[in-house]
Residue, then its C-alpha position, 0 to 999 in steps of 0.5 A: x485522476x484520469x479515467x478517460x480511457x485514452x490509453x489504447x496500446x498500453x499494457x493492462x497495468x498501464x491502463x490500471x485506472x481506466x480498468x478500475x473505473x470501468x470495473x466500478x461502473x459495471x459493478x454499480x450497474x449490477x447493484x454492487x456498492x463501491x466502498x473506499x478504503x484508506x489503509x491496509x488495515x481495513x479487511x477487504x474480505x469483509x467488504x467483498x463478503x458483503x457484496x461490495x467492491x473495495x477500492x483504495x483511495x489514497x491520493x498520490x497527486x501533488x496538485x490535489x495535495x495543494x487542493x487539500x491545503x485549502x482546509x488542512x495544515x500545509x505541514x500535514x503528510x501529503x498523502x493525507x492532503x492529497x486524499x482529502x484534496x481529491x474529495x474536496x475537488x471531486x476529482x476522483x471518479x472512484x471516490x465519487x462513485x463510492x457509497x461508503x469510505x472506511x477509515x481507521x485510527x492510525x495516525x492523528x492527521x488521518x483521524x482528523x482529516x476523516x472528520x472533514x471528509x465525513x462532511x462530504x462522504x459517508x464514513x465508517x471508522x475502525x478503531x485500531x489498537x496500537x499496542x500489538x503486544x497487549x493481551x487484549x489488543x487482538x480481542x479489541x480488534x476482533x470486536x471492532x471487526x464484528x461491529x463493522x460486519x454488523x454495520x455492513x450487513x445493516x447498510x447493504x441488507x446482505x448477510x455476511x456468512x462464513x461461506x462468503x467470508x471463506x470465498x473472499x479469503x480464497x480470492x484475496x489469498x490468491x491475489x496476495x500469493x500471485x503478487x508475492x511471486x512477482x515480488x520474490x522474482x526480484x531476489x534473482x541476480x538478474x530480475x525480470x523487471x525493475x522495481x518501478x515496473x513491479x510497483x505498477x503491477x497492482x490494482x487499486x481494486x482487489x479481486x478483479x479476475x482479469x488482474x489475477x490472470x494477468x499476474x499469472x501471465x507475468x509470472x509465466x513470461x518472466x525472463x532474467x534481464x542481464x542488464x540489471x545484474x550489476x546495479x546496486x540493489x536497494x531495499x526501500x522501506x518507509x511510507x507507501x508509494x501510492x499511484x502518482x507519487x513514485x518520485x523517489x523510486x524513479x530517482x533511485x532507478x534513474x540514478x542506476x540503482x535497482x529497487x529489489x524490495x519495497x517493504x511498505x504498504x504498497x510493496x511486500x508488507x501487506x502480502x507477506x502473510x495470508x489469512x488462514x483459509x482453514x480456520x474454524x472462525x474465518x472472521x477471527x482469522x481475518x482479524x489476526x492477519x490484518x492486525x499484525x501488519x507492522x506499521x509505524x503507528x504500532x508501539x512497539x513496532x518490532x516486527x518491522x525491524x525483524x522483517x527488514x533484517x530478513x528481507x535484506x538477506x533474502x533480496x541481497x540488498x546492498x543498501x537501505x533507503x528509508x523514505x518518509x513523507x513530510x509530516x509523517x511523524x511516526x515513520x520519521x521517528x522510527x527511522x532511528x531504529x532502521x538506521x540502527x539496523x543498517x549500521x548493525x548490518x554494515x549496509x549504507x543507509x539513506x533517509x529521504x524526507x520529501x513530499x509529492x512536489x518536484x522541487x527537491x528532486x535534484x537534491x535527492x538525486x545527488x544524495x542518491x548518487x553518493x549512496x549508490x557509489x558507496x554501495x557499489x564499493x562495498x558490494 
């Protein structure tokens, strides 16, 4: 991860890593701890209310995935290997600055990787219930967040008041709302940007005021791009497309497609709903919003299919692409349900199982070209 600052002349989000590093350095100088997070289930509001800065540390580097293989199985998900590889090699300056890393019990591979990462970094693991329909699941999750709140208060000698939580909720709701506006512009017949450009319009640190202002400016300056009108419209679902691992999005759009919606953790999934800002108990409101994220680790994960059904209509998708990182068993199995939905909607469907390396790019491109030809014929 390069935070060297050699990006003069580029736009704000092209300088995202540099901006985040500078922000983190200044925050530390002001006495604010840097807290790394590894999943969208970790509530940023709690970290912010404790006076700390939440930083997403998910690795997207093929080189760091290879580094991770020094200690981890080769067949493990590349996101897990890359995240750990950065830790092992001490190559992520934001991770090196982090006073704490907050993890969660989603997939088994991540849970076991945390045990190795904990030898190098202070870790706190949230236990995530994985049966969302159980009567006591929400109660268990709220109890976990209360324990996390007490841990943060003890570690940083900072009382997390309801007012502090409400302030953090307001900031995160504003951020989610602005990013939602950007994403929803892709519903237009002539969107103002490509899916790849939209993917760049986000930061790995939440709540930076200058980022929020930049989102507002992007929205105000957005203009339809006629050259995007006739491209086959793709709904991309599946695993997150973290910074540095945009290979599949690049292939889809270089082949002439347009990714109009990304239903994943780096796309619209975590920003579809806000925290209830008017709730009497802000911690309960935070717990409710985060718990119902439709991740494939949930059994059963019906909300994902419900969302996909609605999003294909809202974004006028011509086809569905389901991306799975090698070794991600939960999304790999859940592809069955996504394919079933695509068949029901009579939409062309393509499942791509890949990793961070470039070796399969040509093979994927050939399959994408065939998909887009089919999608163009059925529009």
